[in-house]
Residue frames as qw, qx, qy, qz and C-alpha x, y, z in Angstrom:
[[0.846, 0.188, -0.312, 0.390, 47.61, 37.41, 47.27],
 [0.491, -0.858, 0.106, 0.108, 49.47, 38.32, 50.51],
 [0.727, 0.452, -0.239, 0.459, 53.10, 39.38, 49.97],
 [0.637, -0.484, -0.183, 0.571, 55.84, 40.12, 52.41],
 [0.066, 0.977, -0.049, -0.199, 57.02, 43.74, 52.39],
 [0.137, -0.744, 0.526, 0.388, 59.91, 44.18, 49.90],
 [0.474, 0.069, 0.838, 0.262, 59.03, 41.23, 47.81],
 [0.328, 0.321, -0.339, -0.821, 57.95, 41.76, 44.21],
 [0.769, 0.284, 0.421, -0.389, 55.05, 39.95, 42.56],
 [0.412, -0.127, 0.733, 0.526, 56.21, 37.58, 39.76],
 [0.417, 0.344, -0.249, -0.803, 55.05, 38.50, 36.35],
 [0.552, 0.248, 0.785, -0.133, 52.24, 36.16, 35.15],
 [0.032, -0.012, 0.612, 0.790, 51.68, 36.03, 31.33],
 [0.430, 0.393, 0.398, -0.709, 48.29, 37.39, 30.49],
 [0.078, 0.011, -0.823, -0.562, 46.21, 35.48, 27.87],
 [0.551, 0.227, 0.356, -0.720, 42.42, 35.61, 27.07],
 [0.039, -0.016, -0.903, -0.427, 40.41, 32.97, 25.29],
 [0.515, 0.249, 0.306, -0.761, 36.75, 33.23, 24.37],
 [0.079, 0.061, 0.954, 0.283, 34.98, 30.16, 22.79],
 [0.171, -0.463, -0.757, -0.429, 31.62, 30.93, 21.17],
 [0.191, -0.520, 0.107, -0.826, 31.05, 33.71, 23.59],
 [0.801, -0.451, -0.202, -0.337, 30.06, 31.08, 26.16],
 [0.886, -0.280, -0.124, 0.348, 33.40, 29.80, 27.54],
 [0.117, 0.917, -0.232, 0.302, 35.90, 32.32, 28.81],
 [0.854, -0.375, -0.108, 0.345, 39.34, 31.58, 30.19],
 [0.106, 0.942, -0.169, 0.271, 42.08, 33.93, 31.31],
 [0.807, -0.157, -0.242, 0.515, 45.63, 33.64, 32.53],
 [0.343, 0.302, -0.157, 0.875, 47.55, 36.24, 34.42],
 [0.431, -0.751, -0.276, -0.416, 44.76, 36.98, 36.98],
 [0.217, 0.321, -0.590, 0.708, 46.14, 38.44, 40.20],
 [0.094, 0.234, 0.729, -0.637, 42.75, 38.81, 41.98],
 [0.092, -0.522, -0.710, -0.464, 39.03, 38.99, 41.43],
 [0.076, -0.163, 0.258, -0.949, 37.57, 42.25, 42.84],
 [0.528, 0.208, 0.502, -0.653, 33.92, 41.39, 42.54],
 [0.121, -0.009, -0.851, -0.511, 31.60, 39.31, 40.45],
 [0.569, 0.257, 0.530, -0.574, 27.89, 38.52, 39.85],
 [0.637, 0.268, 0.702, 0.175, 26.04, 37.02, 37.07],
 [0.427, 0.874, 0.230, 0.011, 26.30, 40.15, 34.93],
 [0.249, 0.889, -0.318, 0.218, 29.77, 41.44, 35.62],
 [0.879, -0.300, -0.029, 0.371, 33.21, 40.05, 36.70],
 [0.119, 0.949, -0.260, 0.130, 36.04, 42.56, 37.54],
 [0.940, -0.181, -0.008, 0.289, 39.51, 40.91, 37.63],
 [0.112, -0.904, 0.363, 0.196, 42.87, 42.46, 38.31],
 [0.939, 0.265, 0.078, 0.205, 45.34, 41.01, 35.74],
 [0.601, -0.370, 0.188, 0.683, 49.06, 41.55, 35.10],
 [0.278, 0.264, 0.406, 0.830, 47.85, 43.89, 32.26],
 [0.218, -0.171, 0.059, -0.959, 45.34, 45.95, 34.20],
 [0.448, 0.154, 0.663, -0.580, 41.81, 45.73, 35.37],
 [0.179, -0.041, -0.772, -0.609, 39.68, 43.50, 33.07],
 [0.468, 0.126, 0.511, -0.710, 35.98, 43.67, 33.20],
 [0.047, -0.113, -0.897, -0.426, 33.87, 41.03, 31.62],
 [0.470, 0.160, 0.317, -0.808, 30.14, 41.83, 31.11],
 [0.287, -0.014, -0.859, -0.424, 27.45, 39.32, 30.05],
 [0.734, -0.269, 0.017, -0.623, 24.48, 37.23, 31.24],
 [0.977, -0.164, -0.068, -0.117, 24.46, 34.10, 33.45],
 [0.426, 0.613, -0.601, 0.285, 28.24, 34.42, 34.22],
 [0.886, -0.452, 0.044, -0.095, 29.44, 31.74, 36.52],
 [0.042, 0.720, -0.691, 0.055, 33.05, 31.41, 37.84],
 [0.964, 0.032, -0.228, -0.133, 33.75, 27.78, 37.06],
 [0.871, -0.096, -0.175, 0.450, 37.38, 27.84, 38.05],
 [0.027, -0.947, 0.186, -0.261, 39.52, 30.36, 39.95],
 [0.893, -0.184, -0.124, 0.391, 43.18, 29.61, 40.84],
 [0.022, -0.993, 0.115, -0.009, 45.07, 32.71, 41.98],
 [0.663, -0.502, 0.466, 0.302, 48.28, 30.75, 42.54],
 [0.553, 0.083, 0.616, 0.554, 48.58, 30.05, 38.85],
 [0.120, 0.380, -0.076, -0.914, 46.55, 33.08, 37.73],
 [0.087, -0.198, -0.828, -0.517, 43.78, 31.11, 36.00],
 [0.412, 0.270, 0.421, -0.762, 40.12, 32.20, 35.75],
 [0.023, -0.172, -0.887, -0.429, 37.37, 30.24, 33.86],
 [0.418, 0.240, 0.341, -0.807, 33.86, 31.56, 33.36],
 [0.101, 0.317, 0.861, 0.385, 30.76, 30.23, 31.66],
 [0.215, 0.712, 0.477, -0.469, 27.76, 32.11, 30.52],
 [0.517, 0.718, 0.346, 0.312, 27.09, 34.59, 27.65],
 [0.414, -0.386, 0.025, 0.824, 29.98, 37.30, 27.25],
 [0.313, 0.887, 0.336, 0.039, 28.77, 40.55, 25.80],
 [0.285, 0.887, -0.212, 0.296, 32.02, 42.71, 26.38],
 [0.791, -0.306, -0.111, 0.518, 35.50, 42.67, 27.66],
 [0.228, 0.877, -0.076, 0.417, 37.34, 45.86, 28.45],
 [0.678, -0.120, -0.343, 0.639, 40.47, 47.00, 30.28],
 [0.161, -0.958, -0.049, -0.234, 40.82, 49.97, 32.54],
 [0.341, 0.603, -0.521, 0.499, 44.10, 51.36, 33.92],
 [0.744, -0.394, -0.516, 0.158, 45.02, 49.78, 37.22],
 [0.369, -0.928, -0.041, 0.036, 46.34, 53.04, 38.66],
 [0.708, -0.331, 0.243, 0.575, 50.01, 52.52, 37.78],
 [0.281, 0.871, -0.160, -0.370, 51.71, 55.25, 35.83],
 [0.906, 0.283, 0.208, 0.237, 53.49, 54.04, 32.88],
 [0.577, -0.325, 0.149, 0.734, 57.04, 54.99, 32.13],
 [0.209, 0.194, 0.409, 0.867, 56.06, 56.98, 28.95],
 [0.165, 0.433, 0.481, -0.744, 52.64, 57.92, 30.32],
 [0.370, 0.635, 0.645, 0.209, 49.80, 59.23, 28.39],
 [0.288, 0.705, 0.223, 0.608, 49.01, 62.60, 26.92],
 [0.344, -0.898, -0.041, -0.271, 48.64, 64.36, 30.16],
 [0.777, -0.507, 0.164, 0.336, 51.80, 62.80, 31.68],
 [0.618, 0.253, 0.246, 0.702, 53.79, 63.94, 28.68],
 [0.013, 0.844, 0.249, 0.475, 52.13, 67.42, 28.92],
 [0.483, -0.865, 0.047, -0.130, 53.18, 67.88, 32.41],
 [0.862, -0.101, -0.019, 0.496, 56.81, 66.99, 32.02]]
């Protein structure tokens, strides 16, 4: 999503739905970094979300509305920090204050 300098990205509500481990849908998607049939990495409004599985297929992607829909067998979902420091920070952030 290209943005002009000085403009802020609007907050998009993040929600995840997984039906029978075969149909995955997600809101609040800002970008999809990479994907293949085993792994999809998406930048969301709540951090980087990695979806792991088998036969993963991007059925629908609309970055304007923040929607991502996948089909396939989902084995794992996990979030990693997107590199932003949070106001309260973690253990090390509090330690170094």
